[in-house]
N, C-alpha and C positions, 0 to 999 in steps of 0.2 A: 615199641619202646626202644630207644637207642641205648645200648649198653654203656656207652661212654658217658651218659648222663648220670650213672650211678655214682654217688659221692660217698657212700658208706666206707669208713676206714681211711679216708684221705686226710692229709694234713695241709692246712693253708697257713703259711708263715705270715706273721703280723706282729705288731707292737702294741696291741690293744691292752686294756686292763685285764681281760680274761686270759690273753696270751701270757701275760707276765705273772699270773698266779702260780702258786706252788702246785705241782702236779699231784702231790699227795692230797691236798685239800680238794682238788677237782674230783678225784676219785671218791673220796669220802662224801663230798657234797652230792655227787651223782647218785649214790645209794640213798642219801637222805631225800633227794628229789623223788626217787621211786617210792619211798615211804609216803611222801606228801601226796603223790598222785593216787595211791591206793587208799589213802586215808579219806580223800574227798569222796563223799557218797551222794552228792547232788550237783546240779549244774552250776549253782552259785559258787560252791566250794571248788569245783573243777576250773572255774574261770581264773582263779588266783594263780595256780601253777602255769596255766597257759599264758597269762600276762607276764609272768616271770620269764618264760621262754622268749617271748618277744623282746623283753628288756635285755636278756642275755645276748641274743643275736645282734641287737643294736650296739651293745657294749663291745662285743668282739669284732664289730665291723664286718660282718659276713652277710651277704645278700639273703633276703628272705626267699629268693628263688630256690635255694638249696633245700628249703623245707619241702617244697613240692617235688624236687628231684629225689629226696629221701623216700617219698611215698610210693614212687613208681615200682620199685622192686617188691614191696609188700602189698601192692594193690589187691592181688588175689586173696591174701589173708584177710584184708579188710572187708572185701566183698563176702567171703565165706562167713566171717564172724558176724557181719551185719545180717545176712540171711538167716543164720541160726537163731540169733536173738529176735529177729523180726517175726519169724513163723513159729517159734517154739516157746516164747514167753507169753503166758496167759495174763488175764486181768478181768476187769469188770466192764470196761467200756470198749465195745467193738467198733472199729473204724471201717473195716471192709470185711464183708462176708462173701468169700469166694466159693462157698458150697463145701468143698472138701477141706478147706482150711480157713481159719479166721485170723485176722490181724487186729491186735488189740493196741490201745493207746499206750499201755505199759510196755508192749513189745517195741513200739517205735521209739519211745524214750530210751529204753535200754540199749537199742541198736545204736542210736546217735551217741549216747553216753560212752559206750564201749569203744566206738570208733575214735571219738575225740581223745579218749584216754590212751589208746594205742599210738595215735599220731603224736600226742604230746610226749609219750615215752620215747619213741624213736628219735624225734627231733631234739629232745632234751639231752639224751645220752650222746647224740652225735656231736654235741658241742665239745665234749672232752677230746675226741679224736681230731676235730677240726682245729683245735687251738693248742694241742700238745704234740711235740715232736716225738718220734719213735724212741729216741734215746731217753728223753725225760719220762716218757710213759713207762719204759722198762725200769728205770731207776725208782720211780714212784711206787710201782707195784712191788718191787723187791724190798723197798724200805718199809712198806706196810706189812709185808709178810716176814720181815726180818726177825720178829720175836719167835717165830716158829722154827728158826734155825737151831735153837737149843734142843729141839726134838728131832734133829737131823732131817728137817724138811727142806727140799731143794728149792728154796725161794727164788734164787737167781735164775735157775734153769726154767722154772715155771713161768716167771715173768718174761723171760726171753721168748719162750714158746708162744705165750699169749700175744705178745707184741708182734712177732713175726707172722703169726696167723692172721692177725688183724690187718697188718700192712700188706699182706699178700692179696687181699680182696681186690683192690684196684688192678693189680697185675693180672689176676685170673680173669677179671671182667674184660680187660683189654685183650687177653689171649682168646677168650671165648668169642669176642666180636670178630677177631681176625679169622678164626676157624670157621665161623658161620658165614662170613663173607666169601671165604675160599670155597666152601661147600656149595653156596648159591651160585658162584661162578662156574661150577662144574655141573649145574643143572639141578641141584638138590632142591626140593620143595619143603621148607621148614615151617611155613606159616599157613598152609592150606590143609584141608581135610579135617576129620574128626579128631577126638582126643587120642584114640589109639594110634592113628596114623602119625600125628604130631609126635607122640612119645617114641614111636619107632624111628621117626626121622632124626631124633636127637642122638641116636646111638653113634652115627658118624661124627658127632660133635663131642660127645662125652669121652670117647676112647682117646682121641688125640689130646683132649684137655687133660685127662689123667696122666698120660705119658709126659706131657709138657710140665705138669705140676711136679711129678716125681723127678724129672730131669733138673728142674730149677732147684728143688730141695737138695738134690745131690750136689749141684754146683755151689749152692750156698754153704753146705757143710764142708766141702773141700776148701772154699775160700776162707772160712772161719778157721779151719785147721792150719792152713798155710800162714795165717796171721797169729798162730800160736794160741788160739782160744782154747781155754781149758776149764770153762765154767766160772763160777763166782769166787772160787777159793783164792784168796790173796790178791784179788783185783782191786785197783784203785780207780777213782772217778775224777775226770778232769773238771767236771762241773758239780758242785755240791748243791744239794737242794736246800733252799732257805725260804722260810715263810716271812711274810710281810704284813703290814697293817691291812692291806687290801684283802688278804686271805681271811683274816679274822672278821673284817667288816662284812664280807660276803657270807661268812658262816653265821654271823648274827642275823643277817637279812634272811637267810634260809630258815633259821629257827623261828624268826618272826612270821615267815610265810606258813610254816607248819602250825604255829599257834593260831593264825588267822583262819586256816582251813578247819581246825578243830572247833573254833568259836562259831564259824558259819554252820558247821554240821550240827552243833548243839542248838543254834538259833533256828 
């Protein structure tokens, strides 16, 4: 896997309908999307949010290739989850009897269902970061958490930390790729041998990566202090968050999607 193909946490500028949506609505609707996904309890109901994801990618004018790129980093999790459900979910109809273990039809269905749900969850939530700039994302999180400021909750600081952590993912991925290339140029073998040998070979990669991450964090803190950053107290915003008819229209569409999923579950 090429680490440069990892697109989680990246922002792709554009002028699509989804790009122009209010960041606060995107965050709220993303949580509503999670509710829709976990409300669906059969394949017919799960097809509805999956179709909604394809519509969303079409609306935000982002290539479907990014859906597959999103899956590469979590492929081990998908394989592990699939194996667990495949071999440990029982049922009445046996498909394969391997002697020491049996694979049931219910296990195969559960395996496929869970994998589709995880893929839909990752690809659906990625739309928020793909179409929302870091500044807008920070302002949106802070706005949603602003009622907690009355309880002395550091809403701005938390929003800033979450956004910086999210946006540092592509940077750390690029740094990891450079370190691995440098170690391979020195003769290090990172892709051969058993699990124990590969884990041991990652030590020369992880140590420089942690040092680089702490160095970048220190440089970022220094740069923010030099620009007189003192948190959210008394700060003003150049761009004000405003909702539009598109936000309410998409919200109604999401609620209709939830209603359709519930109806399909009942049916």
